[in-house]
N, C-alpha and C positions, 0 to 999 in steps of 0.2 A: 612265602613269608616276606615280611616288610622290614624296613628300617624304621624303628620307633624312637622318636626323640621326645624326651621329657625336658622341657625348657627350664631355665634357671629360676628356681623357686626356694630351694632349701638345700642344706648340705646332706649328702648321702648319710653321714654319721649322726645327723640330728634325729635322735630317737629312731625307731624303725616303724614306720607307719604305712598308710595306704599307698603312696606313690612307690616306695621301695618294694613293698610286697608285690604289687601288680607288675612292676617292671621285672622283678625276679622270675615271676611265673611266666611272663611273655618270653623272657630269654630261654627258660626251660623248654618252651614249646617251639623254639627254633627261630624266633624273630631276633634280629640284632638290635639291641637297645643301647642308646646313647643318652646318659643322664647328665645334664649340664649342672655341675656342682656350683653352688653359690659362692663358695670360697675358692680362690685360685689354687690350683694343684701344682706340685713339683714335677709331675710328669704329664706328658701329652695326653696319654690314655692310661687308665687303670681298670683292669678287669676285676670287678668286685663280686661277680657271680657268673654263672655260665651265660655267655653271650651278652653280658651287661657291662658296659664300659662307661666310666666317668670321664668327663672332659671339662675344661674351663675356658680354654682359648677358643672362643666361639668363632671368630673370623677365620682362624686357621683350619678349624673343623670344616667350615663351610667351603673354603677354597680348595681343600685337598681331599680329606676323607669323604665328605658327603658328595662332593662333585664326582668322585670315582664310583661310589656305591649306587648313586641314583641312575647310573647307566643301565643297571640290570634289576634294580629293585625299587618299588614304590616307597615313598616316604610318608610316614604318618606322625603328626605331632599329637601327643596325648598330654593335656595340661589340666591342672587342678586349680589354677589361679586366673580368674577372669581379667585381672589387670594386665595380663600379658598379651592381650588381643593384638595390639600393633606389633609387638616384638616377634611373635611366631612367624610372621610373614618373611622374615629374613631367611627362614629355612626353605621357603617355597615348597611347602608340603603338598602332596597329592590329596591328602585328607586331614581333617582336624577333628579330634574328639575332645570335647569339653567335659571333664569329669567334675561335676558340681557336688562337692562333698561336705560343704558347710554353709550356714546362713549367717556369716559374719556381716554385720550392717555396713561396715566400712568397705566391703567389696561390692555392695549392691549396685553402686553407680556404674560399675564397669561391666556388669553381667549382660546387659542388652546387646552391646556391641560384640561381645564374645559369642553369644548365642547365634547372632547373625552370621558370623563366619564359620561357625562349627557345622560340620557335616553330620555329626551325631552328638547328642547330649546324654551323658551317663549321670545317674543320680544315686546317692548312697541311701537315701531314705524316701519312704512313700510320700511324706509331706512335700518334699522338694519336687519329686516327680509329678505329683498332682498339680502343684503350682506352675511348673514349667509347661506341662502338657496343656493346661488351660490357657496360658498366656501365648504359647507358640504352637497352636495345633498343627502347623505345617511341618514342624520339626520331628525327626525321628529321636525318640527318647527311650531309654532303657533303665532299668533298676539293677544295679550291682551293689548290694550292701557290703559292708566290711566283712572280715572273716577271721578265722582262727589260724594261728601259726602252728605248723606241724610240730615244732619243737616243744610246745606246751603239752603235748600228749605223751611225753616220755614217761616210761614206767620207772625210771631211775628215781631213787629217793635221796634227797639232799639234806645234809645237816642244816640245822637252823642257823641262819646268818647271825653273827655276833651282835649286830645292831638291832635285832629284834628283841623286844622286851619279853620277860617271862609272863605267863598267864594267858588268858584268852585274848585273841587278837581279831579285831575287826579292821580289815585293810581296804585301802583305796589305792589304785595305781592309775596315774594319768596326770594331766596338767592340774596344778594346784592353783586354780584360777578363780576369777570373779563369778563364774557360773556355777561353782561348787557352793552348796548351801552351807555356809559357815555358821549360820545360826543354828541349823540342825546339828552340825557336828558338836557345837558347844552344849546343846541340850542333851545330846546322847552321852557326852562325856560326864555330865553331871548325874544323869539318870543311872549310868552303869559305871560307877567309880572303880570297880575291880576289873574292868575290861579295858584293854589297850586299843586306842584308835591310831592306826598307823597310815601315813600318807607317803607314797613314793612317786615322785614326779617333778617336773620342772615348775618352779614358781612362775606365775604369769599374772602380772598386774598387781594391784594393791590388795593384799590379803592379810588377814590376822596371823600372828605368829604363835599364838596359844602358849605363851610363856607361863601363863597362870594356871595351866591345866597339866598336871603331872601325868595324866594318862593319854595325852595326845602327843604323838611322836612324828614330827615332820622330818623325814629322813632325806628328802631331796631326790635328785635324779639318780637312777641306776641304769646300767647298760641293759639293753633289751634281753641279752643272754642271761642276765642275772635274775630277771623277774620271776622266772619259774621257781627259783630257789626260795623266794619270799612267799609266793602264792601257796606253795605246798604247806605252809605253816599258818595260813589264815584259817580262822574258824568260820568266818563269814567275810565275803567280799562285797563291797558296797559301791553303788553309783549314786551319790547324794547330791543330785543336781537341783538347782532352782528351776522353776518354770520360767523359761526365757526363750526368746525366738531362736537362739543358737541351740539350746538343749532340746527344744520341741521338734527340731528338724535333724537331730543327730542320731546316727546309728553307731552306738559306742563299740569301738574296737575292743575296749577292755571287757565287755560282756562276753564276747567269744573267747577271749584269753582266759578269763575267770572260768568259764564253763569247761574249757578243755582240760582243766585240772580236776574238775568234778566238785569244786568247792561250792557251798551254798551262796547264792547271789541275791542281794536285795537292792532294789533301785527305786528312786523316785518314779512315779507313774508317768514317764515320758512315752510318747506313742510307740517308738521302736522297741522299747523294753516290754510294753504291754503285749506286743506281737510275739514276744519270746516266752510268755507264760505258757505252761507252768514251770519251765526250766529256770526262769527268773521270777522272783517274787517282787511285786511292785506295791508301793505305798503312796497314798494320795496326800496325806498330811504329816506333820511332824509327829503328832501322837500316834498315827497309824504306823509310821516308820519305826518308832520306838517299840510299839507292841509287837510288830512282826520281827524285829531284831531280837526281842526277848524270847519269842518262840523259837527262832532259829538257833539261838544260843543254848536252848534248854535240852537239846538232844544229847543223850549219854550213850546211845547205841549206834552201831554202824549205820551208815546212811544208805538205805536201799534204793534211793532215787539217784545216787551219785552216777551210776553207769548211764542212766538216761540223759543226764546233763552232758556227759562226755559224748554220747552218741549224737546228740543234737549239735554239738560243736563240730563233730566229724562231718556232719552234713552241711557245714557252712565254713569250709576251710578256704584259705587263699588259693589253694590249687583249683578249687571249683570256680572261685571268682576269676582267676586268670583265664580259665577256659571260656568263661562268658565274655571277657574282654577280647580274647582271640577271635571268637565267632563274630563279634561286632566288626572288628578290623577286617576280617576275611570277607564279610558280607559287603562292606563299604568298597573294598578294592575290586571285588568281582563285578560290582555294578558300575564301576567307573569306566 
């Protein structure tokens, strides 16, 4: 087993997304994980999960803890941010894994140098993997999509949160950002005046507030542990993305979390969601999205396909993704 370092990119408590999920699973598998927190901590080390430790005093970590540990264990840096290419060298890792999980344009200028120093490149989406494989045929590249959190499979039934409106609910969980198709949301709210459209997530960028739409409810961020309580009361969960370089290369975590609860899912026809059909329904245009939403809302009988959606999510959990990451690390170290 190795020492895994996730270098300073975000706070552990900022949402619960791919970096935290993979580090938790690697810790469960026996690796010792050190997650460098973006914000300074009050303690030298904080164990947040089995074998997963937060730290923020980087120089102290390198001079004491890491110096001691590397005597008996190999050190692997696992990073999701290409801009950290120069910084990761301070850890003097034995191996570097670059986990390319988004196509943010502002990161593109740093990607080449990161890939050059990486011993292995992991990609979340087929589009990203195909692009990198073609550009860097000499590099080892693997596909590890996002996954479902085990907590979302709970059989427990939760009371409806007080801030959810009464009536049918079409819900979205995720960044309330510029890549969300806000024109589509407005059209849907007009077409379905008796349906409530609920957004749960961090505002990101310049987005409309929908103050003039009584059936659009922007609830803001909720803790990851609370999301299941909301999802259980969605009639349909949506991924209403624009067609954009970011979304065309995204493998939405929310799709797996939605499916884990068994809720019906409707998405813009982005490539990764097309690959999830028939468990995810996809729509190509605004009109198509509206028509398919009307169909999904029309069911008055128990959903016979619900268990199939849950089964698909169980085949795509973070536990499975963690094992894939573990195998990559073990192969890298065995060949060094």
